[in-house]
Structure formats: C-alpha cells, structure tokens
DRENBA-557290 format. One record per residue (C-alpha): x, y, z; residue in three letters. Coordinates in steps of 0.25 Angstrom, whole numbers, padded with zeros to 4 digits, always signed. Last residue first. Layout:
! residues N
XYZALA/...
//
This chain:
! residues 159
+0310+0606+0553ARG/+0296+0603+0548ARG/+0288+0593+0556LEU/+0280+0582+0551ILE/+0271+0573+0559ALA/+0265+0560+0553GLY/+0254+0550+0555MET/+0254+0539+0545VAL/+0241+0531+0543MET/+0236+0516+0541SER/+0249+0509+0545VAL/+0246+0495+0548THR/+0249+0491+0562CYS/+0240+0496+0573GLY/+0228+0493+0565ASP/+0224+0508+0563ASP/+0239+0511+0560ALA/+0246+0524+0561LEU/+0261+0526+0557PRO/+0269+0538+0561LEU/+0277+0547+0552LEU/+0286+0558+0559LEU/+0292+0568+0550ARG/+0303+0579+0553ASP/+0304+0590+0542TYR/+0313+0598+0533LYS/+0307+0605+0521ILE/+0315+0610+0509ARG/+0307+0620+0501TYR/+0307+0618+0486TYR/+0292+0615+0485ASP/+0294+0604+0495VAL/+0309+0599+0498VAL/+0312+0588+0508PHE/+0318+0587+0522ALA/+0316+0575+0531LEU/+0317+0571+0546ALA/+0310+0558+0547SER/+0302+0550+0558PHE/+0295+0537+0555VAL/+0285+0531+0565PRO/+0283+0516+0563ALA/+0275+0506+0555ARG/+0288+0504+0547ARG/+0281+0502+0533ASP/+0270+0512+0536ILE/+0279+0523+0541VAL/+0288+0520+0529GLN/+0276+0521+0519ALA/+0273+0535+0525TYR/+0288+0540+0522ALA/+0288+0533+0508GLN/+0275+0540+0504VAL/+0280+0553+0509VAL/+0294+0552+0502ALA/+0287+0548+0489THR/+0277+0560+0490ARG/+0289+0569+0493LEU/+0297+0564+0481SER/+0285+0564+0471ASP/+0281+0578+0475SER/+0266+0580+0472LYS/+0261+0574+0485ILE/+0247+0569+0482ASP/+0251+0554+0483ASP/+0253+0557+0498VAL/+0238+0557+0498TYR/+0229+0570+0501LYS/+0219+0571+0512GLY/+0228+0581+0520THR/+0240+0585+0511MET/+0240+0600+0512GLU/+0252+0606+0505ARG/+0263+0616+0509ASP/+0272+0605+0514TYR/+0275+0611+0527LEU/+0262+0619+0528ALA/+0254+0607+0526VAL/+0262+0599+0535LEU/+0260+0610+0546GLY/+0245+0609+0543THR/+0245+0594+0545GLY/+0242+0584+0534PHE/+0231+0574+0539LEU/+0225+0563+0532ARG/+0236+0562+0522TYR/+0234+0551+0512ARG/+0245+0540+0510PHE/+0244+0529+0500ARG/+0249+0514+0499LEU/+0241+0507+0488PRO/+0236+0498+0493ASP/+0237+0504+0507GLN/+0232+0518+0512THR/+0239+0526+0523VAL/+0232+0538+0528ASP/+0242+0549+0532VAL/+0241+0558+0544LEU/+0250+0571+0545LEU/+0256+0579+0556MET/+0262+0593+0557ASN/+0250+0601+0560PRO/+0245+0590+0569LEU/+0257+0590+0579HIS/+0251+0599+0590ARG/+0237+0592+0588LYS/+0244+0578+0590LEU/+0235+0574+0602ASP/+0223+0580+0595ILE/+0226+0572+0583PRO/+0223+0559+0590ASP/+0230+0547+0585ILE/+0225+0533+0590ALA/+0215+0533+0579ARG/+0226+0533+0569ARG/+0230+0520+0574ALA/+0244+0518+0582PRO/+0254+0509+0577LEU/+0261+0496+0583LEU/+0250+0496+0594ARG/+0252+0498+0609GLY/+0246+0511+0610ASP/+0252+0516+0597CYS/+0246+0530+0601ARG/+0257+0533+0610GLU/+0268+0531+0599LEU/+0260+0541+0590TRP/+0261+0551+0601TYR/+0275+0549+0603ARG/+0278+0550+0588HIS/+0270+0563+0588VAL/+0278+0569+0600ALA/+0291+0564+0593GLN/+0287+0572+0581LEU/+0286+0584+0589GLN/+0299+0582+0596PRO/+0307+0580+0584ASN/+0318+0570+0589LYS/+0316+0560+0578GLU/+0325+0569+0569PRO/+0338+0566+0576GLU/+0349+0572+0568ASP/+0342+0580+0557ILE/+0351+0586+0547ALA/+0351+0573+0539PRO/+0337+0574+0535ASP/+0331+0561+0538LEU/+0324+0553+0527ALA/+0332+0540+0526THR/+0333+0540+0542GLN/+0318+0538+0544ASP/+0318+0539+0559VAL/+0309+0528+0565ILE/+0303+0531+0578LEU/+0303+0518+0585PRO/+0289+0513+0589HIS/+0287+0506+0602ALA/+0273+0502+0604ALA/+0266+0508+0616MET/
//
C-alpha cells in the first residue's frame, strides 16, 4: 500500500478547530481510499465500490475532471449534500454554481487535489443564502492510470 499523508489545508482551516483530521467518518473514507490504492500511487474509480461506502454516500461527491480546459462535473452529489447546500448538483458543472466566491473556492479545492495528487482535508466555514455553514471536507484523487487525476471523490460533513 502506498503511503499517502493526509494533507491538511491550513489556509482553509476554521481557527476554532484544533485537530480537524480526527473526524472519524472522514478517517474511515480515507482508510478505504488508501486500501484501494493497492500499490499504485492513486486508485482508479473502478476500485471504488459504492456498496462499501453505503453509510457515507449521502455525504459524498464524485467529480469528473476534464482537461483543456479544466472543468469539473458532478457525477454524484449525495442527498446529505443536497440538503446542506439546498441544491442538487448531480450532472451539473461547477461552472453552474451561481456564487462567484463559492465557485472559485470549489475550483481551487479540486485543482489543489489534482496538483498534489494526494488527499486534502479542510475544516471550513462559509455563508450560503445568509446562513453560516461549518463543515469538514475530505477530497481524494482517483486516476484510471494510477497517476493522472481523472476524478475527485469527496466527503463533506456538517459540524
């Protein structure tokens, strides 16, 4: 199994969170991802079985990555995320996010995972429709060839 440190995005951390990487549900998803690496740098999408992640699926997302130009399309946007954001994004592109600041932050987060080719954890707070939402987010790269990120798998849990 390849060693993958869990990168904590210090620039995005909510200062009220001392050790965000200790979220047990996100740790379970991270461990599953590590097991699926199976000696490769990054696991392929085909190595991920949704049945194994059934309890986490409401809080998960799966994002297709296209290059030239770089774009992201939600293949899966769990029911818990629909409730959290009050919008369904399955089948839509990140470009469809109406808030400029949120859209920019999402693109930067996914691009960071692609550039690092490593899991990235963040504890964040943002405002959507006048409500402050605090959440923990884990983003994990997937690569059909074991190296070039073709998808981002993520889990988001509200605090």
